[in-house]
LUMKOLLUM-93392 format. One line per field, with one value per residue (C-alpha): residue number from 1; x, y, z. Coordinates in steps of 0.5 Angstrom, whole numbers. Layout:
N
nr c(NUM/...) $
u c(X/...) $
v c(Y/...) $
w c(Z/...) $
END
This chain:
1121
nr c(1/2/3/4/5/6/7/8/9/10/11/12/13/14/15/16/17/18/19/20/21/22/23/24/25/26/27/28/29/30/31/32/33/34/35/36/37/38/39/40/41/42/43/44/45/46/47/48/49/50/51/52/53/54/55/56/57/58/59/60/61/62/63/64/65/66/67/68/69/70/71/72/73/74/75/76/77/78/79/80/81/82/83/84/85/86/87/88/89/90/91/92/93/94/95/96/97/98/99/100/101/102/103/104/105/106/107/108/109/110/111/112/113/114/115/116/117/118/119/120/121/122/123/124/125/126/127/128/129/130/131/132/133/134/135/136/137/138/139/140/141/142/143/144/145/146/147/148/149/150/151/152/153/154/155/156/157/158/159/160/161/162/163/164/165/166/167/168/169/170/171/172/173/174/175/176/177/178/179/180/181/182/183/184/185/186/187/188/189/190/191/192/193/194/195/196/197/198/199/200/201/202/203/204/205/206/207/208/209/210/211/212/213/214/215/216/217/218/219/220/221/222/223/224/225/226/227/228/229/230/231/232/233/234/235/236/237/238/239/240/241/242/243/244/245/246/247/248/249/250/251/252/253/254/255/256/257/258/259/260/261/262/263/264/265/266/267/268/269/270/271/272/273/274/275/276/277/278/279/280/281/282/283/284/285/286/287/288/289/290/291/292/293/294/295/296/297/298/299/300/301/302/303/304/305/306/307/308/309/310/311/312/313/314/315/316/317/318/319/320/321/322/323/324/325/326/327/328/329/330/331/332/333/334/335/336/337/338/339/340/341/342/343/344/345/346/347/348/349/350/351/352/353/354/355/356/357/358/359/360/361/362/363/364/365/366/367/368/369/370/371/372/373/374/375/376/377/378/379/380/381/382/383/384/385/386/387/388/389/390/391/392/393/394/395/396/397/398/399/400/401/402/403/404/405/406/407/408/409/410/411/412/413/414/415/416/417/418/419/420/421/422/423/424/425/426/427/428/429/430/431/432/433/434/435/436/437/438/439/440/441/442/443/444/445/446/447/448/449/450/451/452/453/454/455/456/457/458/459/460/461/462/463/464/465/466/467/468/469/470/471/472/473/474/475/476/477/478/479/480/481/482/483/484/485/486/487/488/489/490/491/492/493/494/495/496/497/498/499/500/501/502/503/504/505/506/507/508/509/510/511/512/513/514/515/516/517/518/519/520/521/522/523/524/525/526/527/528/529/530/531/532/533/534/535/536/537/538/539/540/541/542/543/544/545/546/547/548/549/550/551/552/553/554/555/556/557/558/559/560/561/562/563/564/565/566/567/568/569/570/571/572/573/574/575/576/577/578/579/580/581/582/583/584/585/586/587/588/589/590/591/592/593/594/595/596/597/598/599/600/601/602/603/604/605/606/607/608/609/610/611/612/613/614/615/616/617/618/619/620/621/622/623/624/625/626/627/628/629/630/631/632/633/634/635/636/637/638/639/640/641/642/643/644/645/646/647/648/649/650/651/652/653/654/655/656/657/658/659/660/661/662/663/664/665/666/667/668/669/670/671/672/673/674/675/676/677/678/679/680/681/682/683/684/685/686/687/688/689/690/691/692/693/694/695/696/697/698/699/700/701/702/703/704/705/706/707/708/709/710/711/712/713/714/715/716/717/718/719/720/721/722/723/724/725/726/727/728/729/730/731/732/733/734/735/736/737/738/739/740/741/742/743/744/745/746/747/748/749/750/751/752/753/754/755/756/757/758/759/760/761/762/763/764/765/766/767/768/769/770/771/772/773/774/775/776/777/778/779/780/781/782/783/784/785/786/787/788/789/790/791/792/793/794/795/796/797/798/799/800/801/802/803/804/805/806/807/808/809/810/811/812/813/814/815/816/817/818/819/820/821/822/823/824/825/826/827/828/829/830/831/832/833/834/835/836/837/838/839/840/841/842/843/844/845/846/847/848/849/850/851/852/853/854/855/856/857/858/859/860/861/862/863/864/865/866/867/868/869/870/871/872/873/874/875/876/877/878/879/880/881/882/883/884/885/886/887/888/889/890/891/892/893/894/895/896/897/898/899/900/901/902/903/904/905/906/907/908/909/910/911/912/913/914/915/916/917/918/919/920/921/922/923/924/925/926/927/928/929/930/931/932/933/934/935/936/937/938/939/940/941/942/943/944/945/946/947/948/949/950/951/952/953/954/955/956/957/958/959/960/961/962/963/964/965/966/967/968/969/970/971/972/973/974/975/976/977/978/979/980/981/982/983/984/985/986/987/988/989/990/991/992/993/994/995/996/997/998/999/1000/1001/1002/1003/1004/1005/1006/1007/1008/1009/1010/1011/1012/1013/1014/1015/1016/1017/1018/1019/1020/1021/1022/1023/1024/1025/1026/1027/1028/1029/1030/1031/1032/1033/1034/1035/1036/1037/1038/1039/1040/1041/1042/1043/1044/1045/1046/1047/1048/1049/1050/1051/1052/1053/1054/1055/1056/1057/1058/1059/1060/1061/1062/1063/1064/1065/1066/1067/1068/1069/1070/1071/1072/1073/1074/1075/1076/1077/1078/1079/1080/1081/1082/1083/1084/1085/1086/1087/1088/1089/1090/1091/1092/1093/1094/1095/1096/1097/1098/1099/1100/1101/1102/1103/1104/1105/1106/1107/1108/1109/1110/1111/1112/1113/1114/1115/1116/1117/1118/1119/1120/1121) $
u c(-65/-73/-74/-82/-85/-92/-97/-99/-92/-91/-97/-95/-89/-91/-98/-95/-90/-96/-100/-95/-94/-101/-101/-95/-92/-85/-78/-77/-83/-82/-75/-78/-83/-77/-73/-79/-80/-73/-75/-81/-81/-84/-90/-92/-91/-96/-101/-101/-100/-106/-105/-98/-99/-105/-101/-96/-102/-105/-99/-99/-107/-107/-109/-105/-97/-92/-85/-81/-77/-83/-86/-79/-79/-86/-85/-78/-82/-88/-83/-79/-86/-88/-81/-83/-90/-95/-101/-107/-113/-114/-117/-111/-106/-110/-110/-103/-101/-105/-102/-95/-96/-99/-93/-90/-96/-98/-106/-105/-100/-103/-96/-91/-89/-82/-79/-72/-69/-69/-76/-77/-72/-76/-83/-80/-77/-84/-88/-83/-83/-91/-92/-87/-91/-98/-100/-102/-107/-108/-103/-107/-114/-110/-109/-117/-120/-122/-115/-113/-113/-108/-104/-103/-101/-96/-93/-93/-90/-84/-83/-82/-77/-73/-73/-72/-68/-60/-58/-57/-59/-66/-66/-65/-69/-75/-74/-74/-80/-83/-81/-85/-91/-91/-90/-83/-80/-74/-75/-77/-85/-87/-91/-93/-94/-101/-106/-108/-114/-110/-105/-111/-114/-107/-105/-111/-110/-102/-105/-107/-100/-97/-96/-94/-89/-86/-85/-82/-77/-75/-73/-69/-66/-64/-62/-55/-50/-47/-53/-50/-51/-55/-60/-61/-60/-66/-70/-69/-71/-78/-79/-79/-82/-88/-89/-87/-93/-98/-97/-96/-98/-101/-105/-108/-110/-115/-118/-125/-127/-133/-131/-135/-137/-133/-137/-133/-135/-135/-129/-125/-128/-126/-119/-120/-117/-119/-114/-117/-114/-114/-111/-106/-104/-104/-100/-95/-94/-93/-88/-84/-82/-80/-76/-73/-70/-68/-64/-60/-58/-57/-53/-47/-48/-40/-42/-43/-48/-53/-51/-52/-59/-61/-60/-65/-70/-69/-70/-76/-80/-79/-80/-87/-89/-87/-94/-96/-90/-88/-87/-81/-78/-73/-70/-70/-67/-62/-60/-59/-54/-51/-48/-46/-39/-39/-32/-35/-34/-40/-45/-42/-44/-51/-52/-50/-54/-60/-59/-58/-65/-68/-66/-68/-75/-75/-77/-74/-75/-81/-84/-86/-87/-80/-76/-79/-77/-70/-70/-72/-67/-61/-64/-63/-56/-54/-56/-52/-46/-42/-43/-42/-36/-33/-35/-35/-29/-26/-31/-37/-35/-34/-41/-44/-41/-43/-50/-49/-46/-52/-57/-54/-54/-61/-64/-60/-62/-67/-61/-62/-68/-63/-58/-62/-64/-58/-58/-57/-52/-48/-49/-46/-41/-38/-38/-34/-29/-28/-27/-22/-17/-10/-5/1/5/10/16/18/13/18/24/23/27/29/36/38/36/34/28/23/24/23/17/14/15/12/6/5/3/-1/-9/-12/-16/-10/-7/-2/-2/-4/-5/-12/-13/-19/-19/-13/-17/-16/-23/-26/-22/-24/-32/-31/-28/-34/-39/-36/-36/-43/-45/-42/-45/-52/-52/-52/-45/-45/-49/-43/-37/-40/-41/-34/-31/-33/-31/-24/-24/-27/-21/-14/-16/-21/-17/-14/-21/-25/-20/-20/-28/-27/-23/-27/-34/-31/-28/-35/-39/-35/-37/-30/-30/-38/-43/-49/-55/-60/-59/-63/-59/-56/-49/-46/-45/-37/-38/-41/-35/-30/-32/-32/-25/-23/-25/-22/-15/-15/-16/-11/-5/-6/0/-3/-5/1/7/7/13/15/22/26/32/34/34/27/24/26/23/16/16/18/11/7/10/5/3/6/6/5/8/7/6/0/-5/-1/-3/-1/-5/-4/-5/-4/-2/-1/6/10/15/21/18/18/15/13/14/6/5/10/7/0/3/6/0/-4/0/0/-8/-8/-4/-8/-14/-11/-9/-17/-19/-15/-18/-25/-24/-20/-18/-22/-16/-11/-15/-13/-5/-3/-5/-4/3/7/5/6/13/15/12/15/22/21/25/20/19/12/10/15/12/5/7/10/3/-1/3/2/-5/-5/-1/-6/-12/-9/-7/1/5/10/12/18/12/8/14/17/10/9/16/15/10/14/21/17/15/21/25/20/20/28/27/23/27/25/18/18/24/21/23/29/26/21/27/30/24/24/31/30/24/26/31/36/31/30/37/36/30/33/40/38/34/41/44/39/40/48/47/42/47/52/47/44/50/50/42/40/46/43/37/41/47/41/39/46/47/40/43/50/46/42/48/52/46/44/51/55/62/63/71/74/67/68/75/74/68/73/78/73/71/78/76/81/81/83/88/95/99/103/110/116/119/125/122/117/123/124/131/131/132/140/143/150/154/154/146/147/152/148/142/146/149/142/139/145/144/136/138/143/138/132/137/139/147/147/149/145/138/136/136/132/127/121/121/115/113/112/105/102/100/94/95/88/89/89/90/89/83/79/77/70/66/65/58/52/53/60/59/54/58/64/60/58/65/67/62/64/71/68/63/68/70/63/62/57/59/52/54/61/58/53/59/64/58/57/64/65/60/63/69/65/62/68/73/73/74/81/82/76/78/85/85/79/82/88/83/80/86/88/81/80/87/84/78/82/87/83/76/70/71/65/68/74/71/67/73/77/72/73/80/79/75/80/86/82/81/87/92/100/97/95/101/106/101/98/105/107/100/96/100/104/98/94/100/101/94/93/100/97/90/93/94/87/84/88/86/79/73/67/64/69/67/61/65/67/74/74/70/75/80/77/75/82/85/80/82/89/91/87/89/97/96/92/97/103/107/114/118/119/112/110/114/110/104/106/109/103/99/103/101/94/96/96/91/89/86/79/77/75/81/85/82/82/90/91/87/92/98/94/94/102/104/101/106/112/111/119/119/112/115/121/117/112/118/121/115/114/119/115/122/129/132/138/142/142/150/155/159/153/152/145/140/138/131/129/122/121/119/115/108/107/108/101/102/103/96/95/103/102/95/98/105/100/96/103/106/99/100/106/106/112/111/113/120/122/123/128/129/126/123/129/129/127/132/132/134/139/142/142/146/151/152/153/158/162/163) $
v c(-106/-108/-115/-115/-112/-114/-111/-118/-119/-112/-112/-119/-115/-109/-111/-113/-106/-102/-105/-105/-97/-96/-99/-96/-90/-90/-89/-96/-98/-92/-94/-102/-99/-95/-101/-105/-100/-100/-107/-106/-103/-96/-99/-104/-97/-93/-99/-99/-92/-90/-96/-94/-87/-89/-91/-85/-80/-83/-82/-75/-74/-77/-72/-70/-68/-72/-73/-69/-75/-79/-74/-72/-80/-80/-74/-77/-83/-80/-76/-82/-85/-79/-78/-85/-85/-80/-76/-77/-75/-67/-69/-73/-67/-62/-67/-68/-61/-59/-65/-63/-56/-57/-60/-53/-50/-49/-48/-46/-41/-38/-38/-43/-48/-48/-55/-57/-55/-62/-63/-56/-58/-65/-61/-56/-62/-66/-60/-59/-67/-67/-61/-65/-71/-68/-72/-68/-62/-64/-59/-54/-56/-55/-48/-46/-41/-46/-47/-40/-40/-47/-44/-37/-41/-45/-39/-34/-40/-41/-33/-33/-39/-35/-29/-31/-37/-36/-43/-41/-48/-47/-40/-43/-49/-45/-40/-46/-49/-42/-42/-49/-47/-41/-45/-42/-48/-49/-57/-59/-60/-57/-54/-55/-49/-45/-42/-35/-37/-41/-35/-30/-35/-36/-29/-27/-32/-30/-23/-24/-26/-21/-15/-20/-24/-17/-14/-20/-22/-14/-15/-21/-18/-12/-15/-17/-18/-24/-28/-30/-28/-35/-33/-26/-29/-34/-28/-23/-29/-30/-23/-21/-27/-26/-19/-20/-25/-22/-15/-17/-12/-18/-21/-14/-12/-18/-17/-15/-9/-13/-19/-25/-27/-34/-40/-40/-39/-31/-31/-34/-29/-23/-26/-26/-20/-16/-13/-7/-1/2/-4/-4/3/3/-4/-1/5/1/-4/2/4/-3/-4/3/0/-7/-3/1/-4/-10/-5/-5/-12/-15/-21/-20/-26/-22/-16/-20/-22/-15/-14/-20/-17/-10/-14/-18/-12/-7/-12/-15/-10/-3/0/-3/-1/6/9/4/5/11/6/0/4/8/1/-2/4/4/-3/-2/-1/-6/-9/-16/-18/-22/-16/-12/-17/-18/-11/-10/-15/-12/-5/-8/-12/-6/-2/-8/-7/0/0/7/10/7/9/16/15/11/17/22/19/18/25/28/24/26/33/32/29/35/40/36/34/40/39/31/32/37/33/25/21/17/11/16/20/13/11/18/18/11/13/19/14/9/15/17/10/9/15/15/21/23/26/32/34/35/39/44/46/52/51/44/44/49/45/39/42/46/39/36/42/42/34/34/39/37/37/42/42/37/39/32/35/40/36/31/33/29/28/22/23/16/17/19/13/9/13/11/4/4/8/3/-2/2/2/8/9/9/16/19/18/24/26/30/35/32/24/19/13/11/9/15/18/13/14/21/20/15/20/25/20/19/26/27/21/22/30/36/36/43/45/42/44/51/51/48/52/58/55/54/62/64/62/59/55/52/51/44/41/44/41/34/34/37/31/26/29/28/21/20/23/19/12/11/6/7/2/4/1/5/2/7/13/17/19/25/26/26/33/36/32/35/42/41/38/44/49/46/44/52/54/49/50/58/62/64/56/53/56/57/57/50/51/56/56/62/61/57/62/67/63/62/70/72/69/73/80/85/86/79/76/69/67/60/56/52/52/57/63/70/72/78/76/82/81/86/88/83/85/80/74/70/63/59/51/51/55/51/45/47/49/43/39/44/42/35/35/39/34/28/31/32/24/23/28/23/17/20/22/16/17/24/27/27/33/37/34/41/44/39/35/41/43/36/35/42/39/32/35/39/38/37/29/29/34/30/23/26/29/22/19/23/22/15/16/20/14/9/14/16/9/10/4/8/15/14/13/19/24/21/22/29/31/36/40/40/42/47/50/49/53/59/59/59/66/69/65/70/69/61/60/52/51/47/42/40/38/35/30/29/27/22/18/18/14/16/18/24/27/30/33/36/38/45/46/44/49/54/52/53/60/61/58/63/69/67/63/68/67/60/56/51/49/49/45/40/39/38/33/29/30/27/21/20/20/15/11/12/11/6/5/-2/-1/2/2/-4/-3/3/0/-5/0/4/-3/-4/-10/-13/-20/-18/-22/-20/-19/-25/-25/-24/-30/-29/-29/-35/-39/-41/-44/-52/-56/-55/-48/-48/-42/-41/-40/-35/-31/-32/-29/-23/-22/-22/-17/-12/-13/-11/-5/-2/-3/0/6/7/5/1/3/-2/1/2/-5/-7/-2/-5/-4/0/-2/3/5/2/7/6/6/8/14/21/26/28/26/31/28/27/31/27/24/29/26/27/35/36/33/37/43/42/40/47/50/46/48/55/53/49/56/58/61/56/50/47/49/46/39/39/41/36/30/33/33/26/24/28/24/18/20/22/17/14/20/22/28/32/29/31/38/39/35/40/46/43/41/47/48/41/41/47/43/38/42/48/47/44/37/35/38/34/28/29/32/26/22/26/25/17/17/22/17/11/14/19/15/17/24/25/22/28/33/28/27/34/37/33/27/31/34/28/24/30/30/23/23/29/26/19/21/24/18/13/17/17/13/10/17/19/14/19/25/28/27/20/19/24/19/13/16/17/11/7/11/11/4/4/11/9/2/6/11/7/11/11/8/14/16/9/10/17/13/7/12/15/9/5/8/6/-1/0/-4/3/6/5/-2/1/5/-1/-5/1/1/-6/-5/0/-5/-10/-5/-3/-11/-11/-5/-7/-13/-13/-6/-7/-14/-10/-4/-9/-13/-6/-5/-12/-18/-24/-28/-28/-30/-35/-34/-39/-40/-39/-34/-29/-25/-25/-20/-16/-12/-6/-9/-11/-18/-18/-20/-13/-10/-6/-7/-15/-17/-13/-14/-22/-22/-18/-22/-28/-26/-24/-31/-34/-31/-34/-41/-44/-50/-49/-50/-56/-56/-51/-47/-40/-37/-34/-26/-21/-18/-12/-15/-19/-13/-10/-17/-16/-9/-11/-16/-11/-6) $
w c(31/32/33/33/26/27/31/34/37/39/43/47/49/50/54/61/61/59/65/70/68/69/76/79/76/77/74/73/70/65/63/62/57/53/53/50/45/42/40/36/29/27/23/29/34/29/30/37/38/42/46/48/49/54/60/59/59/65/69/67/68/75/80/86/86/82/83/78/76/74/70/66/65/62/58/55/53/50/46/44/41/38/34/31/29/26/30/25/30/31/38/40/38/42/48/48/47/53/57/55/56/63/66/66/70/77/77/84/83/77/74/71/76/79/76/74/68/66/66/62/57/56/55/50/46/47/44/38/37/37/32/28/28/26/20/13/14/22/23/20/23/30/28/29/33/39/40/41/49/49/44/47/54/50/47/53/57/52/51/59/59/53/57/64/64/65/61/54/52/55/51/45/46/48/42/37/40/39/31/31/34/29/23/22/22/17/16/9/8/15/14/6/2/5/0/1/5/10/10/12/18/21/20/24/29/30/30/37/40/36/42/47/42/39/46/49/43/44/51/49/43/47/53/55/50/55/53/47/39/38/42/39/32/34/37/31/26/30/30/23/21/25/24/16/16/20/17/10/5/1/6/9/2/2/9/9/12/16/20/20/27/28/31/38/45/47/51/45/40/45/43/36/32/26/22/19/17/24/27/22/23/31/31/26/30/36/32/30/37/38/31/33/40/36/30/35/39/34/30/35/37/37/33/26/25/29/25/19/21/22/15/14/18/14/8/10/13/8/2/5/10/6/7/14/17/13/20/21/14/17/23/18/12/17/20/13/10/17/16/9/11/17/19/17/10/11/13/8/2/5/5/-2/-4/-1/-3/-10/-9/-7/-13/-18/-15/-14/-7/-5/-12/-14/-7/-5/2/3/-2/2/9/6/3/10/14/9/10/18/17/12/18/23/19/21/28/28/24/30/36/34/34/28/30/30/24/20/22/20/14/13/14/9/4/4/4/-3/-6/-4/-6/-13/-18/-12/-9/-13/-9/-3/-7/-10/-3/-2/5/5/0/4/10/7/3/9/13/8/7/15/16/10/13/12/18/15/21/19/17/14/8/6/8/3/-3/-9/-10/-14/-22/-22/-18/-24/-27/-21/-19/-26/-25/-18/-21/-27/-22/-17/-17/-19/-13/-9/-7/-3/4/8/15/17/22/25/24/23/21/13/13/14/8/4/6/4/-3/-4/-2/-7/-12/-11/-11/-18/-20/-18/-17/-22/-24/-26/-20/-15/-19/-19/-12/-10/-15/-11/-4/-8/-10/-3/2/2/8/3/-3/-2/1/-5/-10/-7/-7/-15/-17/-14/-17/-24/-22/-20/-26/-30/-26/-24/-18/-17/-16/-20/-16/-21/-28/-31/-29/-35/-34/-35/-43/-45/-48/-42/-38/-42/-42/-34/-34/-39/-34/-28/-32/-33/-26/-23/-28/-28/-25/-18/-17/-20/-18/-11/-6/-4/-1/2/-3/-6/-13/-13/-9/-14/-19/-16/-14/-21/-23/-18/-20/-22/-29/-31/-38/-39/-46/-48/-54/-56/-51/-46/-50/-48/-42/-37/-30/-25/-18/-12/-11/-6/-1/1/2/9/8/14/14/15/8/4/7/5/-2/-3/-2/-6/-12/-11/-10/-17/-20/-17/-20/-27/-27/-25/-31/-35/-33/-33/-40/-43/-50/-50/-46/-52/-54/-47/-48/-51/-44/-39/-41/-41/-34/-31/-34/-30/-23/-25/-25/-18/-12/-7/-7/-6/-12/-16/-14/-16/-22/-24/-22/-26/-32/-31/-31/-37/-41/-39/-41/-47/-50/-49/-47/-42/-40/-46/-51/-48/-49/-55/-59/-56/-56/-62/-58/-52/-55/-59/-52/-49/-55/-54/-47/-46/-50/-44/-39/-33/-35/-35/-30/-30/-37/-36/-31/-37/-41/-35/-35/-42/-42/-36/-39/-47/-51/-57/-62/-58/-59/-66/-64/-58/-60/-62/-55/-52/-55/-53/-46/-47/-49/-44/-39/-41/-41/-34/-31/-24/-23/-26/-26/-21/-26/-32/-29/-27/-34/-36/-31/-34/-41/-40/-36/-42/-47/-42/-43/-50/-53/-48/-49/-49/-49/-43/-39/-36/-34/-31/-27/-25/-23/-18/-15/-12/-9/-4/-7/-14/-17/-17/-24/-26/-24/-29/-31/-28/-21/-22/-23/-16/-13/-13/-7/-8/-9/-12/-12/-20/-19/-15/-19/-25/-21/-19/-26/-29/-24/-25/-33/-32/-28/-33/-38/-34/-32/-40/-39/-45/-52/-56/-53/-60/-62/-56/-57/-60/-68/-71/-77/-82/-84/-90/-96/-99/-107/-108/-103/-108/-103/-96/-92/-88/-81/-81/-75/-69/-67/-65/-58/-58/-60/-55/-49/-52/-51/-44/-42/-44/-40/-34/-34/-33/-28/-23/-20/-18/-11/-10/-7/-9/-16/-16/-14/-19/-24/-22/-23/-30/-31/-29/-34/-40/-39/-39/-46/-49/-47/-54/-57/-55/-60/-56/-49/-48/-50/-45/-40/-41/-40/-34/-30/-27/-24/-22/-18/-14/-12/-10/-6/-4/-3/2/3/0/-7/-6/-5/-12/-15/-13/-17/-23/-22/-22/-28/-32/-30/-32/-39/-40/-37/-39/-41/-34/-30/-30/-28/-22/-20/-20/-18/-14/-11/-6/-3/-2/1/6/7/9/13/17/18/20/28/28/26/30/36/34/37/34/32/28/22/21/20/13/15/15/9/5/8/6/-1/-2/0/-4/-10/-10/-11/-18/-20/-19/-23/-29/-29/-28/-24/-23/-17/-13/-14/-12/-6/-4/-4/0/5/6/6/11/17/16/16/24/28/32/25/24/21/14/13/14/9/4/6/4/-2/-4/-3/-7/-13/-12/-12/-19/-21/-17/-13/-11/-8/-4/-1/1/4/8/11/13/17/20/19/21/21/20/13/12/6/1/1/7/2/3/10/13/11/16/15/20/21/28/29/36/37/40/33/31/24/24/22/16/14/15/11/5/5/5/-1/-4/-3/-6/-12/-14/-17/-14/-9/-2/0/4/12/14/8/7/0/-3/-2/-7/-12/-8/-2/-5/-8/-1/1/-4/-2/5/3/-2/4) $
END
């Protein structure tokens, strides 16, 4: 903190050290002066400024060699004084400037002195502090013609340090000082705002330095990247600020043609520059070479801050020096548009801001010179684009397309001048077609099939949350980077937005028809052209540009829609399935008549005769992608037209629904996405709303096309998609169509059964969802679950009552008598059995009943399910395994729908039983699995009606199959779990238990089931089969727990049973009790669960649980014998 605030006190303190420094120039003297300066206030220092500076300047001006350490200390002390005071005299400013600059110059060697980096850094900081300390207008008076040699010397000195020094700190300090000398300092109020006259005078002065400054800075900027981005950023800033100031169009416009002779020495007058037109043109041409080097180098600089500063350079030079640097406009604009898609978000944002500013000021569109340069660059790029797309890697393609995109954005409506050139349009289109070629060699494309019926609904939910700009993932032949595809889409969208849409659509439609090799690429481009013409996802930099009118856009969309959905482009071979191929080829026979309703009017399309087709994987993949791209285009068209697309729904919705039911996963996904785009564009809430609102048109089309099924083989798919995406309100409308489908199935069962059965499956799935049966569905699902932890049924009261801690002979006798009585009643050996039967109350007669009542007809969905079941009975014996599997699925659903209407279900079950038994006992394992699933459903709904049939026709063969396969599964390794035989065993074991429980099988049949499943309790069996077998016995425990207990102990007896009374003989069971018994673990687990299900408290130590009734009966028999 300052102690001396007045000049008098400060003078008294500073005088001795100043005198000492004047006498002896040493580091110690300088340090003493610096120490005393810290005790003096700034106001007192300002008053004593020249007195304090005298010994310091004297030390610098003393002739002869000086010690660097002393010079450095003096310069640092001088800098400290200047940082606290202001220089108010021009002469003092010039002298100090010369003295500080001379510290780094060797007069004998005529070059910068070889001094230490510390001294250089001190001098650089001193010069900067000196210029900042200049008071008011003193700094402007300093920049006169007379100071030109001194200033030029300092500028060249700083440029040399910035270029030659290795230290980044030194480079940065030199460049910062250079900014201050060139009045580019970013400090507040330094310098103040300049008048026009002052700007011209400074411009003339700095013009003398421009060649040297620009050349040296270019060498620094284009130097090694290792010097750091900070040096490059600072050099770029000095370059564009200096050039922008000297070559500013506003200044040059006011420069007179004849220069007044300055009142300076002749040698100084030679250094002065007159910025007349010739000098401007000559300098602009030379600067163009430097700017070209700078833009090429910095555009690929690894640091984003350097690239962002390049954007600032482009903005400054084009806005301030557009006329004087017209020769540099090409490289500058190329650099700008090349950075438009930079990997750095900061650079992208800055580029977008600059482009928007250029558009607002009409820098390009309003300047014929710039527009011509850009047009010429675009011509040149379009000419070389095919070669570049063929030879460059992904990064090169990305850079080239970024350049093309930037040109289109800057040119805006002027892009038509290039497109009107047929040669350049041809080159541009061929390049786009070439680079967009898809890779169709992947077999996964044709392999991906839609198997599950719930796919469409899931796809719709996914598409609802998907942004419109996202498309299906594609694999291209000439690039793998997704950014390249994104750029290609943006290029096509901009062409559609700014270009002549009719011209572009006609041109690419010609390419679409020219060759099958171009068709997919041309369709992708056409889709994006329409999206761009509608302004979707397009950044419009030219506000006054008029978009394509809705009428013109609708006319173009109508044309494209007709082309896409035409027979030759819509029905392509996408699989090698016999029926599917037959459907596709039927559409291409000679003289084909396409008869459809609504917009699908009668039209005749002639094709050459086709021989037996042999499609390849590549051709089918290509067809799949073509259909997907065309479906994607329909979605784009809907988004482009908005609610106007409702006028085209009659011609678009039906074909899209056809493809939504396609077996190819990619096609189905694309069609569902297109339907969601249609929903959003036309204002529908969901796919269900879309289908319900247009169901009358769709149903009419289906009905008409079913009459000509050979010409419209895809008609069932439309109904299938409608059923999967609608609700019960659709049923009355499609009831007649369902009858038409059943009639067509009766007629074409040998040719098109697959597609019809798929429709019936969708119909029954819909009926099960629309009309759920709340009564038995839950029970049936619980039956199918078969969880191992299910609770056992309550035990009979006689068994729940356990024996006390003391058992008497009377208790045992009464227990046996009760058991024999129950056994006689069960066998029917009693005379009063009629009295024990449940009394049935006679039905009450309604007094108001006047006559016999006629049973009302069943509901509509029951009638439909009944009709479908009748067809399924006939198709169960079809020769095609695929159809049999589908029919079994449909039959399973029919049983679920009809389960609450037994009058319809039981006769149909009776008719379906013989072919179902054949499927269960003599068919492919896959069919056996499906048939067993149907059997489970029937067992859960028909119950007693099915018991005798099951026990007679099915159970013996199922038990035999389980027994015969047990040895194979016990010996098999871990791979066996992936075989079809294992899956069949597992399915039967999982279903037998619930089936036995629901059918309430008798003792003999239960013994058959138990005997077949006991072997699967062996520890050598696969784990899953053991678990399934345990679940079977858990269900058997519910039906007959005593028999199950006895069977398990016959298999493995964990302990010996002691009779509860000495009069009884010991009970001996056949089950081995050794530890090596392979059944021990599973039997113990089952017995533990059986024991836990009883509420009886555990017996006392040394006592055993009383034996089950059958065990006791066996003991009695043994005693009698």
